[in-house]
C-alpha positions as CSV (number, residue, x, y, z in Angstrom):
1,M,-1.8,34.7,86.5
2,R,-0.1,32.5,84.2
3,A,3.5,32.6,82.9
4,G,2.4,33.9,79.4
5,A,-0.2,36.2,80.5
6,V,2.7,37.8,82.4
7,W,4.7,37.9,79.8
8,A,2.3,39.6,77.4
9,I,1.2,42.6,80.1
10,A,5.2,42.9,80.0
11,V,5.4,43.1,76.1
12,G,2.6,45.3,75.6
13,V,3.6,48.0,78.5
14,G,7.5,47.8,77.1
15,T,5.4,48.2,73.6
16,A,3.5,51.5,74.8
17,L,6.6,53.0,76.4
18,L,8.4,52.8,73.3
19,V,5.8,54.3,71.2
20,A,5.0,57.0,73.7
21,G,8.6,57.9,73.1
22,C,8.1,58.8,69.3
23,G,5.6,61.5,70.4
24,E,8.0,64.3,70.7
25,K,6.7,67.4,69.0
26,P,10.0,69.1,66.6
27,Q,11.3,72.0,69.0
28,T,12.0,75.0,66.6
29,A,11.7,78.3,66.7
30,T,8.6,79.7,64.9
31,Q,9.4,83.5,65.5
32,R,12.9,84.9,65.8
33,K,13.7,87.9,68.0
34,V,14.9,91.4,66.3
35,D,16.9,93.4,69.0
36,A,18.0,96.6,68.9
37,T,21.9,97.0,67.6
38,A,24.1,97.3,70.9
39,Y,25.1,100.9,69.9
40,S,21.9,102.3,69.3
41,G,21.8,103.3,73.0
42,S,20.3,103.2,76.4
43,T,17.3,105.7,77.2
44,V,18.6,105.8,80.6
45,N,21.1,108.4,80.5
46,G,22.7,107.5,84.0
47,F,24.3,104.0,81.8
48,T,25.5,105.7,78.7
49,E,29.6,106.8,78.7
50,P,29.9,110.6,79.5
51,G,30.0,112.5,75.5
52,W,29.0,109.3,73.8
53,K,26.2,109.5,71.5
54,A,23.6,107.5,71.0
55,G,23.5,105.8,67.5
56,D,27.1,106.5,66.8
57,K,29.0,102.8,65.6
58,T,32.0,104.5,65.6
59,S,32.5,106.0,68.8
60,W,31.0,102.5,70.3
61,E,33.4,100.7,69.2
62,G,36.3,103.0,70.2
63,Q,34.5,102.8,73.4
64,M,34.0,98.6,73.8
65,R,37.6,98.5,72.2
66,E,39.1,101.0,75.1
67,R,37.1,98.2,77.8
68,N,38.8,95.4,76.5
69,K,42.2,96.6,76.8
70,G,41.4,97.0,80.3
71,Q,40.4,93.5,80.9
72,N,43.2,92.3,79.2
73,E,45.5,90.5,81.7
74,Y,48.7,91.3,79.4
75,G,48.4,94.4,79.3
76,R,48.0,95.3,82.8
């Protein structure tokens, strides 16, 4: 092969690789997943605190506050 032909093939392959990199599709979320609120509760009674009522936001916030106090290293 001649040097010119090798150069033309190299330029062609390089151009093809550069153009192939521009074909990426945008990665956007098409649907938004809506979850239940954290305080809505569990359907399994074995995983809830005794005396806590599902759907009571105020008592849930109180439980979370108490749990966080137990995890604070400075308060131990």
